[in-house]
Structures are given as structure tokens and as C-alpha cells.
C-alpha positions as CSV (number, residue, x, y, z in Angstrom):
1,M,0.0,0.0,0.0
2,K,1.4,3.4,-0.9
3,Y,1.3,6.3,1.5
4,E,-1.8,8.4,1.4
5,K,-3.7,10.5,3.9
6,I,-6.5,8.4,5.4
7,L,-9.5,10.7,6.0
8,L,-11.8,9.7,8.8
9,T,-15.2,8.6,7.8
10,D,-18.2,8.5,10.1
11,V,-17.9,5.8,12.8
12,D,-20.8,3.7,11.4
13,T,-19.2,3.5,8.0
14,L,-15.9,2.7,9.6
15,K,-17.3,-0.2,11.5
16,Q,-19.0,-1.6,8.4
17,N,-15.8,-1.3,6.4
18,L,-13.8,-3.2,9.1
19,N,-15.8,-6.3,8.0
20,S,-15.4,-5.7,4.3
21,P,-14.1,-8.6,2.2
22,N,-12.3,-6.0,0.1
23,L,-8.7,-5.9,1.4
24,E,-8.2,-2.2,0.4
25,V,-11.5,-1.1,2.1
26,K,-10.7,-3.1,5.2
27,S,-7.1,-1.8,5.3
28,K,-8.2,1.8,5.1
29,A,-10.8,1.3,7.9
30,L,-8.1,-0.3,10.1
31,L,-5.8,2.6,9.6
32,Q,-8.6,5.1,10.4
33,L,-9.4,3.2,13.6
34,F,-5.7,2.9,14.7
35,M,-4.7,6.5,13.8
36,N,-7.7,8.4,15.4
37,D,-9.0,8.5,18.9
38,I,-12.3,6.7,18.2
39,D,-12.6,3.8,20.5
40,L,-9.7,2.1,22.4
41,D,-11.6,-1.1,23.0
42,L,-12.6,-1.4,19.4
43,A,-9.0,-0.7,18.3
44,T,-7.6,-3.3,20.7
45,L,-10.2,-5.9,19.5
46,W,-9.2,-5.3,15.9
47,I,-5.5,-5.5,16.7
48,E,-6.2,-8.9,18.2
49,K,-8.1,-9.9,15.1
50,C,-5.4,-8.6,12.8
51,L,-2.7,-10.5,14.7
52,Q,-4.6,-13.8,14.1
53,D,-5.1,-13.2,10.4
54,K,-3.3,-15.3,7.9
55,N,-3.0,-12.5,5.4
56,T,0.5,-10.9,6.0
57,D,-0.8,-7.4,5.0
58,I,-3.5,-7.5,7.7
59,L,-1.0,-8.9,10.2
60,R,1.4,-6.1,9.4
61,L,-1.5,-3.6,10.0
62,G,-2.1,-5.2,13.4
63,I,1.5,-4.6,14.3
64,L,1.3,-1.0,13.0
65,G,-1.9,-0.6,15.0
66,I,0.0,-1.3,18.2
67,S,2.4,1.5,17.4
68,H,-0.3,3.9,16.6
69,V,-2.6,3.0,19.5
70,V,0.1,3.5,22.1
71,R,0.6,7.0,20.6
72,V,-3.0,8.0,20.1
73,Y,-4.6,6.6,23.2
74,S,-2.7,7.8,26.2
75,H,-4.6,5.3,28.4
76,A,-3.8,2.2,26.3
77,D,-3.0,-1.0,28.2
78,V,0.7,-1.2,27.3
79,S,1.2,-4.6,29.0
80,K,-1.7,-6.1,27.0
81,L,-0.3,-4.6,23.7
82,K,3.2,-6.1,24.6
83,S,1.6,-9.5,25.2
84,L,-0.3,-9.3,21.9
85,L,3.0,-8.4,20.1
86,N,4.7,-11.4,21.7
87,T,2.2,-13.8,20.1
88,I,3.4,-13.1,16.5
89,Q,5.3,-15.8,14.8
90,C,6.2,-14.4,11.5
91,P,10.0,-14.1,10.7
92,G,9.3,-11.8,7.7
93,L,7.8,-9.1,10.0
94,Q,10.6,-8.9,12.6
95,G,11.5,-5.3,11.6
96,A,7.9,-4.2,12.1
97,I,7.7,-6.1,15.4
98,E,10.9,-4.4,16.7
99,D,9.6,-1.0,15.7
100,A,6.4,-1.6,17.6
101,R,8.3,-2.7,20.6
102,D,10.4,0.5,20.5
103,D,7.2,2.5,20.2
104,L,5.7,0.7,23.3
105,D,8.9,1.5,25.2
106,I,9.0,5.1,24.2
107,Y,5.3,6.1,24.3
108,G,3.9,3.6,26.7
109,K,5.1,5.4,29.9
């Protein structure tokens, strides 16, 4: 996915798009959720779902979601996010995992 500004849609459309079978629609919805202060519980739920997904792009978005959530939501549960991060078994994403760990260490205080 190339970099583009992801504009926030209304929350009802966002929630509908999170369940879209279209990967691009779902990916944009995930980025909207993770990058905006909408609903921490919903963001955490979708991080968990992403980290269980077999699609590497969605898995990578879940990892990115951890980095963004710890920055956007000052009251995020850092220990839970670290636990979720430790469940990932994908050698090809080790760089993204390390970046998320660094973000948790820096912003999760």
C-alpha cells in the first residue's frame, strides 16, 4: 500500500468497512481506527483480530496498529499490547515487530 492521507469517515461506515471482504477497504478502515482517537476497546479488538489473520498485509496492519494505538490513546494498556505483540510468529515481520516494541517502550510510559 502506498502512503496516502487516510481521512476519517463516520464511525458507522468505519465499523461496516472493518468487516469488508475487500482488502483495500478493510485496510483503510483499520488505519482510520488505529490512527484516530475513536474507541480504544474497538481498536484493541481489531489489533487482536489482525494478529490472528493469515494475510500478511493484515497482520502487518495489526503490528502497525499497536504502534499507533500507544501513541494516540494515552490510556492504552501497554502490558496487553506487549503481550499481543509477543504472540506473533512471522519471521518476515521482525522489523515491524521491533519498531512496535520500540514505540511501546517510548510512548507507553
